[in-house]
VEXDREN-2710 file (C-alpha; in Angstrom, 1 decimal):
% VEXDREN-2710
k/r/px/py/pz
1/MET/0.0/0.0/0.0
2/PRO/2.8/2.7/0.6
3/LEU/4.0/2.1/-2.9
4/ILE/0.8/3.4/-4.5
5/PRO/1.2/7.2/-3.8
6/GLU/4.8/7.1/-5.1
7/GLU/3.8/5.9/-8.6
8/PRO/2.9/9.2/-10.1
9/GLN/6.3/10.6/-9.1
10/ILE/8.0/7.7/-10.6
11/HIS/6.4/8.2/-13.9
12/GLU/7.3/11.8/-14.0
13/SER/11.0/11.4/-13.2
14/ALA/12.3/7.9/-13.9
15/GLN/10.7/4.5/-14.2
16/GLY/13.8/2.3/-14.3
17/PRO/15.2/1.9/-10.8
18/ARG/12.1/2.6/-8.7
19/ALA/9.5/1.1/-11.0
20/THR/11.0/-2.4/-10.9
21/PRO/10.6/-3.0/-7.1
22/ALA/7.1/-1.4/-7.1
23/THR/5.6/-3.1/-10.1
24/GLY/7.7/-6.2/-10.4
25/ARG/8.1/-7.9/-13.7
26/PRO/5.8/-6.1/-16.2
27/ALA/7.2/-2.9/-17.8
28/PRO/4.0/-0.8/-18.2
29/THR/3.4/0.0/-14.6
30/PRO/0.0/1.8/-14.9
31/ARG/-1.8/-1.2/-16.3
32/PRO/-0.9/-3.9/-13.7
33/VAL/-1.4/-1.4/-10.8
34/PRO/-5.2/-1.1/-11.2
35/GLY/-5.4/-4.9/-11.3
36/PRO/-4.6/-5.5/-7.7
37/ARG/-6.6/-2.5/-6.6
38/THR/-9.7/-3.8/-8.3
39/ALA/-9.2/-7.1/-6.7
40/ALA/-8.8/-5.5/-3.3
41/THR/-11.6/-3.0/-3.7
42/PRO/-14.6/-5.3/-3.9
43/ARG/-14.6/-5.8/-0.2
44/PRO/-14.3/-2.2/1.1
45/GLY/-15.5/-0.1/-1.9
46/ARG/-18.1/-1.0/-4.5
47/PRO/-17.9/2.0/-6.8
48/GLY/-14.9/0.7/-8.7
49/PRO/-15.6/-0.4/-12.3
50/GLY/-13.6/-3.7/-11.9
51/PRO/-15.9/-5.4/-9.3
52/ALA/-19.1/-4.3/-11.0
53/ARG/-18.4/-6.5/-14.0
54/PRO/-17.8/-9.8/-12.2
55/THR/-21.0/-9.4/-10.2
56/PRO/-23.5/-9.9/-13.1
57/PRO/-22.3/-13.5/-13.8
58/ALA/-22.9/-14.2/-10.1
59/GLN/-26.4/-13.0/-10.5
60/ARG/-27.1/-15.1/-13.6
61/PRO/-26.9/-18.5/-11.8
62/HIS/-29.2/-17.0/-9.2
63/THR/-31.8/-16.3/-11.8
64/GLY/-31.4/-19.8/-13.1
65/ALA/-31.9/-21.1/-9.5
66/ALA/-35.0/-18.9/-9.2
67/GLN/-36.6/-20.9/-12.0
68/SER/-36.3/-24.1/-10.0
69/PRO/-39.2/-23.3/-7.6
70/SER/-41.6/-23.5/-10.6
71/PRO/-42.2/-27.3/-10.2
72/ARG/-42.9/-26.7/-6.5
73/GLN/-45.6/-24.3/-7.4
74/GLU/-47.1/-26.9/-9.7
75/ASN/-47.3/-29.4/-6.8
76/ARG/-49.0/-26.8/-4.6
77/SER/-51.6/-26.1/-7.1
78/VAL/-52.9/-29.7/-7.1
79/PRO/-56.1/-29.6/-5.0
80/SER/-57.3/-32.5/-2.8
81/ALA/-60.5/-34.0/-4.2
82/GLN/-61.6/-35.9/-1.1
83/PRO/-62.8/-33.8/1.8
84/GLN/-61.6/-34.4/5.3
85/ILE/-63.9/-36.2/7.8
86/GLN/-64.0/-35.3/11.5
87/LEU/-65.7/-37.4/14.1
88/ILE/-67.1/-35.8/17.3
89/PRO/-68.4/-38.5/19.7
90/ALA/-71.8/-37.6/21.2
91/SER/-74.9/-39.3/22.3
92/ALA/-78.2/-38.9/20.4
93/ASP/-79.4/-36.4/22.9
94/GLY/-76.1/-34.4/22.8
95/ALA/-75.4/-34.6/19.1
96/LEU/-77.2/-31.4/18.2
97/ASP/-75.4/-29.5/21.0
98/ALA/-72.1/-30.9/19.7
99/ALA/-72.9/-29.7/16.2
100/GLU/-73.7/-26.2/17.4
101/GLU/-70.4/-26.1/19.3
102/ALA/-68.6/-27.2/16.1
103/VAL/-70.3/-24.5/14.2
104/ASP/-69.3/-21.9/16.8
105/LEU/-65.7/-23.0/16.6
106/LEU/-65.8/-22.8/12.8
107/LEU/-67.0/-19.2/12.9
108/GLU/-64.6/-18.2/15.6
109/THR/-61.7/-19.5/13.5
110/GLY/-62.7/-17.4/10.5
111/ARG/-65.0/-19.7/8.5
112/ALA/-67.8/-17.7/6.8
113/PRO/-71.3/-18.5/8.0
114/GLY/-72.5/-19.1/4.4
115/ASP/-69.9/-21.9/4.1
116/VAL/-71.6/-24.1/6.7
117/LEU/-74.5/-26.5/6.2
118/VAL/-75.9/-28.4/9.3
119/LEU/-78.0/-31.6/8.8
120/THR/-80.1/-33.3/11.6
121/THR/-81.2/-36.9/11.4
122/GLY/-83.7/-36.7/14.3
123/GLU/-85.5/-33.7/15.8
124/GLN/-85.1/-30.6/13.6
125/HIS/-83.1/-27.6/14.8
126/PRO/-85.2/-24.8/16.3
127/TRP/-84.1/-22.5/13.5
128/THR/-85.4/-24.9/10.9
129/THR/-88.8/-25.1/12.5
130/HIS/-89.0/-21.4/12.9
131/GLU/-88.0/-20.6/9.3
132/GLN/-90.2/-23.2/7.7
133/SER/-93.2/-21.6/9.4
134/PHE/-92.9/-18.8/6.8
135/GLY/-93.2/-21.2/3.9
136/ASP/-91.1/-23.6/2.0
137/ALA/-90.1/-21.1/-0.7
138/ALA/-88.9/-18.5/1.8
139/TYR/-87.0/-21.2/3.7
140/TRP/-85.0/-22.5/0.7
141/ALA/-84.5/-18.9/-0.5
142/GLN/-82.2/-18.4/2.5
143/HIS/-80.4/-21.6/1.5
144/ASP/-79.8/-20.2/-2.0
145/ALA/-78.7/-16.8/-0.6
146/ARG/-75.8/-18.4/1.3
147/ASP/-75.8/-15.5/3.8
148/ASP/-75.8/-17.5/7.0
149/VAL/-75.5/-21.0/8.4
150/PHE/-78.2/-23.2/7.0
151/PHE/-79.9/-25.9/9.1
152/ALA/-81.9/-28.6/7.3
153/ASP/-83.4/-32.0/7.9
154/ALA/-81.2/-34.8/6.6
155/ALA/-84.1/-36.1/4.6
156/ALA/-83.7/-33.0/2.4
157/VAL/-80.0/-33.4/1.9
158/GLU/-80.4/-34.1/-1.8
159/ARG/-82.0/-30.6/-2.2
160/ALA/-79.0/-28.9/-0.5
161/SER/-76.2/-27.6/-2.6
162/VAL/-72.5/-28.1/-2.0
163/ARG/-70.9/-26.0/0.8
164/PRO/-67.3/-26.1/2.1
165/VAL/-68.3/-27.5/5.4
166/VAL/-71.2/-29.9/6.2
167/VAL/-72.0/-30.8/9.8
168/VAL/-74.2/-33.8/10.5
169/ALA/-75.9/-34.3/13.9
170/LEU/-76.9/-37.9/14.4
171/ASN/-79.6/-36.9/17.0
172/GLY/-82.1/-39.7/16.1
173/GLY/-83.5/-41.8/13.4
174/ASP/-83.3/-45.4/12.4
175/ASP/-80.1/-47.4/12.5
176/ASP/-79.8/-47.2/8.7
177/VAL/-80.0/-43.4/8.7
178/PRO/-76.2/-42.8/9.0
179/ALA/-75.5/-45.2/6.1
180/ARG/-78.0/-43.3/3.9
181/VAL/-77.2/-39.7/5.0
182/LEU/-73.4/-39.7/5.4
183/PRO/-72.6/-40.5/1.7
184/LEU/-74.9/-37.8/0.5
185/ALA/-73.5/-35.3/3.1
186/LEU/-70.0/-36.2/2.1
187/ALA/-70.9/-35.5/-1.5
188/ARG/-72.0/-32.0/-0.5
189/ALA/-68.9/-31.2/1.6
190/GLY/-66.4/-29.3/-0.4
191/ALA/-63.6/-29.4/2.2
192/LEU/-64.7/-30.8/5.5
193/LEU/-67.4/-33.2/6.9
194/ILE/-68.1/-33.1/10.6
195/VAL/-70.2/-35.9/12.1
196/CYS/-71.5/-35.7/15.6
197/GLY/-72.9/-38.9/17.1
198/ASP/-72.3/-42.4/18.2
199/PRO/-68.8/-43.5/17.0
200/GLN/-70.0/-47.1/16.4
201/ARG/-72.9/-46.0/14.1
202/ILE/-70.6/-43.6/12.3
203/ASN/-67.9/-46.2/11.8
204/ALA/-70.5/-48.6/10.5
205/ALA/-71.8/-46.0/8.1
206/LEU/-68.4/-45.1/6.9
207/GLY/-67.5/-48.7/6.3
208/ALA/-70.8/-49.2/4.5
209/GLY/-70.7/-46.6/1.9
210/VAL/-68.5/-43.6/2.5
END
């Protein structure tokens, strides 16, 4: 480093005796001098023209590596066709309460009310009884509007449309009701099917046709 400030004085007076220890072997001293400076400058200083040129080839392999995540994005875009099934053990008397708790949990975790359909196999939900008192057309109009959670009798499951989440409360009915209702409910569940009831009846129904 102390040899660098002496170079301009060497060129003005004499290059022979003093230039050989400073530059070494090559005769044209000004050309080899910027070489080691550019090699040393990339660490402390970036404005030098020398280091700016080797950096673009280092960026080109990075751009090639950036193209590699493309197959990963293709794998992420593959949707799952089969909805998930969740079982909540409950007695026939407590199946409806368990279904309501499941709906509350869905809404608390950010699920939109219009995404949820609740089916009952036994006694109807009080909301269903109340809304049906205004007529069948008004009742199913709320279903088509998809503005809120919709409660329906499992016997009318074929009339219901597909929703992301379907909750089934096995709160009554014959022994063959789960085997008839669950396959239809699963077909209308876009992402998740929640079944509240006796685990033995549910397992029997799942093994029978779901």
